[in-house]
N, C-alpha and C positions, 0 to 999 in steps of 0.2 A: 818077377818084377824087381827093379833095382831098389836099393836102400834109399829111403826118403828121409830127409831131415826137416823137421817142423820149424827149424830156425831160419831156413832159407827163404828170402823174400820171393824168389822166383817160384818156389814150391807153393807158397801161400797165394801168390797171384794166380796160379793155375789150380787152386783148390786142392793142394797137396798131391798134384799129379792126376786128379780125377777129371779135370777139364782141359779142353784145348784152349788156344789163345783167344778164341772168340767167346768163351764161356759155355760152350756146349759140353755136355757130359760125354766122356770117352766111352763109347759103347763097346762091350765085349760080348760076343755070342755066348749063350748059356750062362752068362752072369746073372745074378739075382739083384733086383731092386727091392729094398726094404724087406728082405726075407720072404717076399711074396710073388713078385713078377719075374719070371724067367725069360730072358731075352731070346727070341727065336729068329728074328730077322729085322732088317732095316726097311722102313716104309717110306721115309722121306725126310727132307730137311727144309726148314723155312726160316724166316727172320726171327721167330720167337724161340726156336729150338729144333729138336728132332722128334720124329715119330718112329716107334718100333713096334713090331709084332711081338707080343709077349703071352706067356701062359700064366694066368692068374691061379696060383695054387690054392687060394682061399675059396674062390668060386668054381674052380675046376673048369675053366673055359679060356679060350684064346681071346685076347683083347688088343686094341690099339692103345699104346701108351705114349702120351705126349710128354716129353721131358723138356721143360722150359729152361732157357739159358740161365746161368748163374750170374746175372747182372741186374742191378737194382731197377733199372727202367723196365726191363722185361718182367721181372718179378711183380712189380706193381700192376702192369697191364694184365698179367696172368691172374692176379687177384681179382681184378674187375671181371675178367672172363669167368673165373670160378664162381663168383656171385651170380652171374647171369645163368650159368649152367645149373647151379643149385636151384635157382628160381624156376627154370624150365622143368627140371626133374620133379620138383614138388608140385607143379601145377599141370602136369600131364601124366597123372598116375596110370591112366588107361592106355598110354602111348598112342594117342589118336592124332597128334599134331605133326606126325611124319618128320620129326627132327631127330638128329642123332643125340643120344643121351649120355651124359657123363655117368659112369658107373661108380667111381670112387676117386680119391686123390690122396697123395701122401707127399711129405717133404723128405727127400733122401739126398744126403751129401750136398746140401744147400740148393737142391733143385726141386721145384714144384713138379710133381708127376701126376698127370690126370689120365685115368683110364676111360676108354670109350668102347662101345660095341665095335667089333671088327667088321668093316664093310668089305665087299668084294673088290672095289676099286675106289680111288679118290677122284675128286673133281679134276685135278691136274692131269692125271693119267687118262681120264675120259676125254678131256680136251685134246690131249696129245694124239689119241687114237683118231680123233676127228680132224687131225691136221690143223688144230688151232683156228678153225673156221667159225667157231661160235656155235650156238645151238639154236635150232628153229623155235619159233614161238610155240608151235604144237608140242614139241618135245619138252619144253619148259613147263607147259601146262600139265603134261602127263606126270612130270616129276612132282609138281606142286600138289596134284591130286593124290 
């Protein structure tokens, strides 16, 4: 890595080189987030940030890690999401509601990072496999059940 100067406005604008111009964390494979999550692969990118496959060294399991953009408006919305996820986690202790649960969260280099159980496929990839034709009512019912 090149030498970074804390006095440079350009470096401060990009979170001392850790972020790209859009506020996304610059992901490096095998890097560690908060001395806990080892980045194993890239899962996707959205308007709020990026998702990576990671190994949680504390829980000894693979997880999906959502890394929220380092921008005030996204950070606020992610805080709202975090409150909802905490509520769902606390009110579905037996895991009977068939929703994805947040496992944990951490703030790292000015990014809110939320870990989730790692699923085999995300909704976008599923829709892509279905050639973006949408899902039948019967399939939606099966998912809901």
